[in-house]
C-alpha positions as CSV (number, residue, x, y, z in Angstrom):
1,M,34.2,14.8,-30.4
2,A,31.6,15.5,-27.7
3,T,32.8,16.3,-24.2
4,V,31.4,16.7,-20.8
5,R,30.0,20.2,-20.5
6,A,31.4,22.0,-17.7
7,V,31.2,25.6,-16.1
8,S,33.5,27.5,-13.9
9,P,33.3,26.3,-10.3
10,H,32.9,29.9,-9.2
11,R,29.7,30.5,-11.2
12,A,26.5,28.9,-9.8
13,M,23.9,27.7,-12.3
14,A,20.1,27.9,-11.8
15,P,18.7,24.6,-10.3
16,P,17.2,22.5,-13.1
17,A,13.5,21.7,-13.0
18,L,12.5,18.4,-11.4
19,R,9.8,15.9,-12.3
20,R,7.6,13.9,-10.1
21,I,8.8,10.3,-10.0
22,G,7.3,7.1,-8.7
23,P,8.0,3.3,-8.3
24,R,7.7,2.7,-12.1
25,D,10.6,5.2,-12.6
26,L,12.7,3.2,-10.1
27,T,11.9,0.0,-11.8
28,E,12.7,1.4,-15.2
29,A,16.0,3.0,-13.9
30,L,17.1,-0.5,-12.6
31,R,16.1,-2.2,-15.9
32,R,18.1,0.3,-17.8
33,G,20.9,0.1,-15.5
34,L,21.0,-3.8,-15.9
35,D,20.8,-3.2,-19.7
36,D,23.9,-0.9,-19.6
37,F,25.8,-3.5,-17.4
38,M,25.0,-6.3,-19.9
39,A,26.0,-4.1,-22.8
40,M,29.3,-2.8,-21.2
41,P,30.3,-5.8,-18.9
42,T,34.1,-5.2,-19.2
43,H,33.8,-1.9,-17.6
44,V,33.0,-3.6,-14.3
45,L,36.7,-4.4,-14.0
46,F,37.7,-1.3,-12.2
47,L,35.1,-2.0,-9.5
48,I,36.2,-5.6,-9.2
49,A,39.5,-4.1,-8.2
50,I,38.0,-1.6,-5.8
51,Y,35.2,-3.0,-3.8
52,P,36.0,-6.6,-3.0
53,I,39.6,-5.7,-2.2
54,A,38.5,-2.8,-0.1
55,G,36.0,-4.9,1.7
56,I,38.8,-7.6,2.6
57,V,41.1,-4.7,3.7
58,I,38.4,-3.4,6.0
59,A,37.8,-6.7,7.5
60,T,41.5,-7.5,7.9
61,V,42.3,-4.1,9.5
62,T,39.3,-4.4,11.8
63,F,40.5,-7.9,13.0
64,E,44.2,-7.1,13.2
65,Y,43.7,-4.1,15.3
66,N,41.0,-5.4,17.5
67,L,38.5,-2.9,16.2
68,I,35.7,-5.5,15.8
69,P,32.9,-3.1,16.9
70,L,33.8,-0.9,13.9
71,L,33.5,-3.7,11.3
72,F,29.7,-3.2,10.6
73,P,30.0,0.6,10.6
74,L,32.9,0.4,8.1
75,A,31.2,-2.1,5.9
76,S,27.9,-0.2,5.8
77,G,29.4,3.3,5.9
78,F,31.6,2.4,2.9
79,A,28.5,2.4,0.7
80,L,28.1,6.1,1.6
81,I,31.0,7.0,-0.6
82,G,29.9,4.6,-3.3
83,P,28.3,7.3,-5.4
84,F,31.7,9.0,-5.8
85,A,33.4,5.7,-6.9
86,A,30.6,5.2,-9.5
87,I,31.5,8.4,-11.4
88,G,32.9,6.4,-14.4
89,L,29.7,4.4,-14.6
90,Y,27.6,7.6,-14.9
91,E,29.8,8.8,-17.7
92,L,29.6,5.5,-19.6
93,S,25.8,5.4,-19.3
94,R,25.9,9.1,-20.7
95,R,28.0,8.1,-23.6
96,R,26.0,5.1,-24.4
97,E,22.8,7.0,-24.3
98,Q,24.2,9.6,-26.7
99,G,25.7,7.1,-29.1
100,L,29.3,8.1,-28.2
101,D,32.4,6.0,-27.6
102,A,31.7,4.2,-24.4
103,S,35.1,2.3,-24.1
104,W,36.4,2.0,-20.5
105,G,39.1,4.7,-21.3
106,R,36.4,7.3,-21.5
107,A,35.0,6.4,-18.0
108,W,37.2,9.0,-16.2
109,A,36.7,11.8,-18.5
110,P,34.9,14.0,-16.0
111,L,37.8,13.9,-13.7
112,R,40.0,15.5,-16.4
113,L,37.7,18.4,-17.0
114,Q,36.7,21.5,-15.2
115,A,33.9,19.7,-13.6
116,S,36.5,17.7,-11.5
117,G,36.4,20.6,-8.9
118,S,32.7,20.2,-8.3
119,I,33.1,16.3,-8.2
120,A,35.9,16.5,-5.7
121,A,33.8,18.9,-3.4
122,V,30.8,16.6,-3.3
123,G,33.1,13.6,-2.8
124,F,34.8,15.4,0.0
125,L,31.4,16.0,1.6
126,L,30.5,12.3,1.4
127,M,33.9,11.4,3.0
128,L,33.0,13.7,5.9
129,I,29.6,12.1,6.4
130,F,31.4,8.7,6.3
131,L,33.9,9.8,9.0
132,A,31.2,11.4,11.1
133,W,29.2,8.0,11.0
134,L,32.4,6.1,12.1
135,V,32.8,8.6,15.0
136,A,29.1,8.2,16.0
137,A,29.3,4.5,15.8
138,M,32.3,4.3,18.0
139,G,30.8,6.8,20.4
140,L,27.7,4.7,20.7
141,Y,29.8,1.6,21.4
142,W,31.8,3.3,24.1
143,A,28.6,4.7,25.7
144,L,27.2,1.2,26.0
145,Y,30.4,-0.9,26.6
146,G,33.0,1.6,27.9
147,S,36.5,0.4,27.2
148,E,35.5,-3.3,27.1
149,T,37.0,-4.9,24.1
150,P,35.6,-8.0,22.3
151,V,38.0,-11.0,22.3
152,S,36.5,-12.4,19.1
153,V,34.0,-11.8,16.3
154,L,31.9,-14.7,17.5
155,G,32.0,-13.5,21.1
156,F,31.0,-10.0,19.9
157,L,28.2,-11.4,17.9
158,R,26.9,-13.5,20.8
159,E,27.0,-10.4,23.1
160,V,25.3,-8.1,20.6
161,L,22.4,-10.7,19.7
162,T,21.7,-12.1,23.1
163,T,21.9,-9.3,25.7
164,P,19.8,-6.1,26.2
165,R,23.0,-4.0,25.9
166,G,23.6,-5.5,22.4
167,W,20.0,-5.1,21.4
168,A,20.3,-1.4,22.3
169,L,23.5,-1.3,20.1
170,I,21.6,-2.8,17.1
171,V,18.5,-0.6,17.4
172,I,20.2,2.7,18.1
173,G,23.0,2.0,15.8
174,N,20.6,1.2,12.9
175,L,18.6,4.4,13.7
176,V,21.8,6.5,13.7
177,G,22.9,4.8,10.5
178,A,19.6,5.4,8.8
179,A,19.9,9.2,9.6
180,F,23.4,9.3,8.0
181,S,22.2,7.4,5.0
182,L,19.4,9.7,4.5
183,V,21.7,12.7,4.6
184,A,24.0,10.9,2.1
185,L,21.1,10.2,-0.1
186,A,20.1,13.9,-0.1
187,V,23.6,14.9,-1.0
188,S,24.5,12.3,-3.7
189,A,21.2,10.8,-5.2
190,I,21.7,12.8,-8.4
191,S,24.5,15.3,-7.7
192,F,27.3,13.5,-9.5
193,P,25.2,12.8,-12.8
194,L,24.1,16.4,-12.8
195,I,27.7,17.7,-12.6
196,I,28.7,15.3,-15.3
197,D,25.8,16.0,-17.6
198,R,25.6,19.8,-17.2
199,G,28.7,21.0,-15.5
200,A,26.8,22.2,-12.3
201,D,28.7,23.6,-9.5
202,A,28.8,21.5,-6.3
203,G,26.2,23.7,-4.5
204,T,23.7,23.5,-7.2
205,A,24.2,19.7,-7.5
206,V,23.7,19.1,-3.9
207,E,20.8,21.5,-3.7
208,T,19.1,19.7,-6.7
209,S,19.7,16.3,-5.2
210,A,18.2,17.3,-1.9
211,A,15.2,19.0,-3.6
212,L,14.5,15.6,-5.3
213,L,14.4,13.9,-2.0
214,R,12.2,16.7,-0.6
215,E,9.7,16.7,-3.4
216,N,9.6,12.8,-3.9
217,P,10.2,11.6,-0.3
218,R,8.4,8.3,-0.5
219,T,9.9,7.4,-3.9
220,M,13.5,8.4,-2.9
221,I,13.3,6.7,0.4
222,T,12.2,3.6,-1.4
223,W,15.2,4.0,-3.7
224,G,17.4,4.2,-0.7
225,L,16.0,1.0,0.7
226,I,16.5,-0.7,-2.6
227,V,20.1,0.4,-2.7
228,A,20.7,-0.7,0.9
229,G,19.1,-4.0,0.3
230,L,21.1,-4.7,-2.8
231,L,24.4,-3.6,-1.1
232,V,23.7,-6.0,1.8
233,L,23.2,-8.9,-0.7
234,G,26.4,-7.9,-2.4
235,M,28.3,-7.8,0.9
236,L,27.2,-11.2,2.0
237,P,29.8,-13.2,-0.2
238,V,32.8,-11.4,1.4
239,F,32.0,-8.3,-0.5
240,V,32.6,-9.8,-3.8
241,G,29.0,-9.5,-4.8
242,L,29.5,-5.8,-4.9
243,A,31.4,-6.1,-8.1
244,L,28.0,-7.1,-9.7
245,V,25.7,-4.9,-7.6
246,L,27.6,-1.6,-7.7
247,P,27.9,-1.3,-11.5
248,I,24.2,-2.0,-11.9
249,L,23.3,0.6,-9.2
250,G,25.7,3.2,-10.8
251,H,24.2,2.8,-14.3
252,A,20.7,2.8,-12.7
253,T,21.4,6.0,-10.9
254,W,22.3,7.7,-14.2
255,H,18.9,6.6,-15.6
256,L,17.1,7.8,-12.3
257,Y,18.7,11.2,-12.9
258,R,17.5,11.4,-16.5
259,R,14.0,10.5,-15.4
260,A,14.0,13.0,-12.5
261,V,15.5,16.0,-14.0
262,A,13.7,17.8,-16.8
263,P,15.8,18.5,-20.0
């Protein structure tokens, strides 16, 4: 039975060769991601259990503890760790591509193998980026509003949308968020698929992912915008849409990796 190839986490491998990719590659990756999702729809169940519930918990905690200013940073920053949660989807796409057993029980095979150390290291890095984004977002709010606390969500939205101070929060917050998103994209664009497929160590995986962004900046930034746009659409119906958006993006990420990294 075929297994995920892994190497010792203490032995670095040579970075693989990268291809030039363009908009057609993004379109094809999304098409194949949708095809995988349609062929393996039952495998979305674990995401249905994770993302909508996590979104509701985020909203509940924010309202309960009067941390309304953190609601948007939590919701948007949650997507930063999405690539880690989609590990099972990469493995299922890999197995389907190779004609192997793609039942849901095989989805977490990478976490049971030697590659789990590299996966955990990159996942931890993404978590640090997520926490840094929350700190930055709260720091920006304090810089503009001090210790002032919103009394309600509607009141906070009114303040943000109708005052110069709120406009500054939106503009600066989105710029800061874009910077964190770019860092996360560089770290995780193809790092997890590379670890799962070739057993790369964490350093090589992140280096290769960053190199893909560096060598294809326009295409990869477009990919980041596509991901962000689809995630926003998925979040609108109380996060439930993520149960559809995330699986498609997860499968598509695998196919983007296959088109970007030379055999």
